[in-house]
C-alpha positions in Angstrom: 62.0 -40.7 -31.1 63.9 -44.0 -31.1 64.3 -43.6 -27.4 60.6 -44.5 -26.9 61.3 -48.1 -27.9 57.7 -48.6 -29.2 56.3 -52.1 -29.6 54.9 -53.2 -33.0 51.4 -52.6 -31.7 52.2 -49.1 -30.5 53.9 -47.8 -33.7 50.7 -47.3 -35.8 48.7 -45.9 -33.0 51.4 -43.4 -31.9 52.0 -42.5 -35.6 48.3 -41.8 -36.1 48.1 -39.6 -32.9 51.2 -37.6 -33.9 50.1 -37.2 -37.5 46.7 -35.9 -36.3 48.3 -33.6 -33.8 50.6 -32.2 -36.5 47.7 -31.6 -38.9 45.7 -29.8 -36.1 48.8 -27.7 -35.2 49.3 -26.7 -38.8 45.6 -25.7 -39.1 46.0 -23.4 -36.1 48.8 -21.5 -37.8 47.2 -21.5 -41.2 44.0 -19.9 -39.8 45.9 -17.0 -38.2 46.6 -13.6 -39.7 49.6 -13.1 -42.0 51.6 -11.7 -40.2 49.8 -12.7 -37.1 48.9 -9.9 -34.6 49.8 -10.2 -30.9 46.2 -11.0 -30.0 46.1 -13.7 -32.6 49.4 -15.2 -31.5 48.2 -15.2 -27.9 45.1 -17.1 -28.8 47.1 -19.5 -30.9 49.5 -20.1 -28.0 46.5 -21.0 -25.7 45.1 -23.3 -28.3 48.5 -25.0 -28.8 48.8 -25.6 -25.1 45.3 -27.1 -25.0 46.2 -29.2 -28.1 49.4 -30.4 -26.6 47.6 -31.5 -23.4 45.1 -33.5 -25.4 47.8 -35.1 -27.4 49.7 -36.1 -24.3 46.5 -37.5 -22.8 46.0 -39.7 -25.9 49.7 -40.8 -25.8 49.5 -41.6 -22.1 46.8 -44.1 -22.9 49.1 -46.0 -25.2 52.6 -45.5 -23.8 54.2 -46.8 -20.6 55.3 -44.4 -17.9 58.9 -44.7 -19.0 57.9 -44.1 -22.6 55.9 -41.0 -21.6 58.9 -39.7 -19.6 61.1 -40.2 -22.7 58.6 -38.5 -24.9 58.4 -35.5 -22.7 62.2 -35.3 -22.5 62.4 -35.4 -26.3 59.8 -32.6 -26.6 61.7 -30.4 -24.1 65.0 -31.0 -26.0 63.3 -30.1 -29.3 61.8 -26.9 -27.9 65.2 -25.9 -26.5 66.7 -26.4 -29.9 64.1 -24.2 -31.5 64.6 -21.2 -29.1 66.9 -18.4 -30.1 70.4 -19.3 -29.1 69.5 -23.0 -28.9 71.1 -25.6 -31.2 69.1 -26.2 -34.3 68.9 -29.6 -36.0 69.2 -30.4 -39.7 66.3 -30.1 -42.2 62.7 -30.3 -41.6 61.0 -33.6 -41.0 58.8 -35.4 -38.6 61.8 -36.1 -36.4 60.1 -39.2 -35.0 62.6 -41.9 -35.8 60.9 -44.5 -33.7 
């Protein structure tokens, strides 16, 4: 997320927020059935939405309005790439690049 242009002070805080968010997201999926049922996936989607909102609230306390706008744009682009028919990027990784 190089487009965020984080300050030196923001980098460790944003990194911590995103690392915690990723760990919580992974925990949501690891606690689901294998393969997950429709009911389980519905519940996971709701929790992910709540989780995403909390993460954005935390980031909004640290980032400027322009940085939040860039963050949301980056997320939307990544989601589009992950949808069927969307472009997919290279290997797996944090994709942060800030």
